N, C-alpha and C positions, 0 to 999 in steps of 0.2 A: 459252194455246191459240193458238200462232202458226201460222196456216193455211198461210202461204207456205213454211214450212220443214219442215212435217210430211212433204211429199212433192212433188217436182217430177218429172214423168215424161213420157216419150214412148213410143209403142208402134208396132210394125210390124204391120199387119193387111192381108192381101192375099187375093185369091181367095175361098176359102170360110172366111175368118176362122180361120186356124190358131191353135194354142195359143200363148199368150204366153210359155210356159215360165217361169211364175212361179206356183207353187202357191198362194201366199198371195193373189195377185190373183184367181185362179180361185175361191178359197174366198169371198172378199168379194163377188164379182159373182154367183156361182152359188148358194152356200149362204147367205151373208149373215152379219151380226153378231148374235151371241146376246144376247138381252135377259134380264132377270131373271125374266120371266114364262114363259120357255121358247121364246118366238117368235124368229124370225130375220128381219132386215130386210136386204135386198140393196142393194148400191150399183149405180147405173146404169152401163150400158156407156159407153165413151168416145164423144165427139162426132165425132172425126175418125179417118181412117185415113191411113197414110203414103202410100198410092198415089193419093190424091185429086188431081185437077187443081185449078187456082186457082178455077175456076168451082164445082166441087163443094165446096171448102172454104168459099167464100163462101155457098153455098146452105145449108150445114150450120150455119154460125155466125150468119147473119143472123137467124133466128128467136129466138136467144137475146137479141138486142138489145131485142126487144119494141117497144112503141110509142114509147118515149122516145128511142131511139137508132138509129143506122144502123151498118152494117158499118164505114164510114169513121170514125165516132165511136170505136168500140171500137179500131180500128187506128191511131188518131192517135198520132204520135210525141211523147208528152207525159207528164210525170210525173203529170199530173192526168187522163189519159184515163179515161173511165168503165169500170166493171166491172159484172158481173152477179152478184148475191148473193142467195141464198134460204136461209132457215133454218126450214123448215116443221116442224110437229109431226107425229109419226107415231103413230096410235092403237095402244095396247097394252092388255092387260087389267089392268095395274097402274097405276091412276091416280096413285099416289104416286111412280111413277118413269117418267114419260113418255119416249118416245124422240123425238129430233130429228135432222134431216138438215141438213147444210151443203153447198150446191152453189155453187161459185165459178168464174167464168169471166173471164179477162182476157187482154189482149195486151200484150206488152212488146217493146222493140226492143234488139237487141244481137247480139253474136257468139254463134252457137249453141254452139260448143265452150266458150267462156267460161262461158256460162249454165249448162252442165251439168257443168262441171269440178268435181272434188273441192275444189280450192283455192278456187274462187269461193264455192261453197256453204258451205265451212267458215268463210271470212271473213265471209260474210253472217250465219251463225249467231252468230258472235262479236259482231256489231254489235247484236244484240237479245237475247242470252242474259241470264238473270236476274242481278241485281246480286250480286256476291260477298259483300257485307256484309248481304244480306237473309237472316235466319235462317229464313224460311219457304220459301225457294226454294233450288235448287241447280243447279250446272252439269250439263248432260247428261253421262252416263258411259257409254261403250261397254264392255260386259262382255267380258272376255278369255276365250279358250278354256278356260283352266284353271278360271276361275270358273264357266263353264257346265258343264264336266265334273263338278265337285263337286255339281252339281245335276241330273246325269244329262240334260243338254241337249246335243244334238249339232248342229253347224252343217252345212248342206247346200250349202255353197259349192262350185261347180263352174264350168267355163268359161262365161262369159256370165251367171252368176247369183251375186250376193253375198248372204250371209245374215248378219244382224246382230241383236244384242240391245242395247238401250240403256235406261238408267234416268234419270228426271228427276223433279224435284219442283218444281211450279209453283203459283202462287197465281192463282185465277180471280176477277177483279174484286174483290179484297180481301175475299172472302167464304168462299172454300173453298181449302184446301191439297190439291192432288191429286198423289199419288205413283204412278208406274206404270213397269213394265218392258214396253217395246214390242218386238215381234218385227217386223223389217222385212226384206223381200226386194227386192233391186234387180236388175233385168235390164238388161244393156247389149248392144246389137247394132247396130253401125254408128251411124247418127244417131238412136238410140233409147235412152232410159233410162226404165225403168218402175219405180216404187217403190210398194209397198203395205205397210201395217203394221196391226197390231192389238195391243191389250194382251194379253199372254200369261198365261192363268190359272194356269200352273204356278208363278208367282211371287207368288200372292196372299198367302200367309202367310210369305213369305221374310223372314228376320230382317234382311237388309241392303237388299233391293230389293223392298219390298212393294207390292202394288197396293191402294191405299186412299185414302180422302178423309177430311178432318177439317174441321169448321167453324172459322172464324176470327172471333173476337170480341175486343172490347176491354173489359178488366175495369175495375172502379171505380178501381183504382190507375193506369189508363192503360196497363197492360201487355197484350200480346197473349195471348189464351187460346185454346188449341187444343182442340177437342172430341175425343170418343172416336173412335178409328180405325174406319172402316167399309169393308168390302170393296168394291172397284170394278174391274170387268173389261170393262165393256160399251161398247167403242169400237173402231172400225176405219175406215181411210181409204185412199185411193189418189189419186195425182195423174197428170196427163198434160201433157206439153209437146211441141209439134211445130212445126217451122218452117213458115211460110206462104209460098206462092208469091208472093203479093202482099199488101201491099207488101214490097219486099226488106228483109230484116233483121228482119222481124216474127216473133214466136214466140207461138203460142197456148198458153195454160195453162188447165187446168181441174183442180179439186180437189173430191173428194166424201168426205163423212164421215158416219157414223152414230154417235150416242152416246146413252147414257141420261142423263137429267138428273133425279136424285132431287129430289123436292119440297123436301126439307130444304136443298138448296143455296141456292136463292133464293126460297123460299116461293111458287113458282108465279107470280112477278111478271113473267116475260118479260124478265128482266134481260139475258140473253145477246142476245136479238133486238134490244133497244134500244141496246146498246153495240157489237154486232158490226160494223156497217157502218163506224163511225168507226175501230175497231181495224184492220180490213182496209185501209181507205183509207190509214192511216198506214204500215202494213207494205208496201203496194204502192208507195208513194212511195219508201220506203227501198230496196225491191227494184229498182225501175226506175233509181233514181239510181246505185246500186252497179253494176248491170249496164252502164249507160252508161259509167261510168268505167272499168270493167274491160275494156270492148270497144274502148277507144281504142288506136290503134297506139302502140307504145313504141320 
């Protein structure tokens, strides 16, 4: 569940908050992510707008720092600069499958074009992708147009908007194997890149790219045992990245996600909350280090 690579985005919002021209983003913010009890949970609107002055950016970001940090702390040019992370539970009628949110905010330093380039993000993904010899995980796969056509799925790609479908199989804290086909829409416009994604329910029972989870246990013989596949489609996210006026070279990132966490995953122990901060901290250091290296003149 690599939060930094699910989506890094920036968006242009001016005047009367015009449309972002990203239907998937609109769905997540306005309609929300569908839960198994039939309810929908919306993602919050972005913190910044592109047309903000340095003072307005500071005023919007400072409250996120809370009592422990200042704007200067968050904007420090350091691999260990603090970040803001919250993983609250969201009430639903199904107590066996509670919903949770992830809200992440941080600032990194580097070249804006490098930070949002396909090459940089692809290399970043390679640095943290699942091990090739891990039988429980797999490399992300981007579905091709002919594969989508056979499933009666059409891409909506047009100027300024990229439409993608990708499949991946990951292991969550050595307890759960999660397989999912995610639909992502990427909007690019000037110094703006907006990415939103959700698990696409049309692939739930797909023979090759199913949306499902399986428990992971170790048998008496020491071998891994996978549980019976269970359907899973309840997750959606978007990210935002936007250059800051001050300090120079700083980029503000935020990421928001809603997902359902079946009780059977971790037995209601709060495992994700207890481990998430350390996982994000490690990923952030990797992200900042690679961005710094990629931004150096050659």
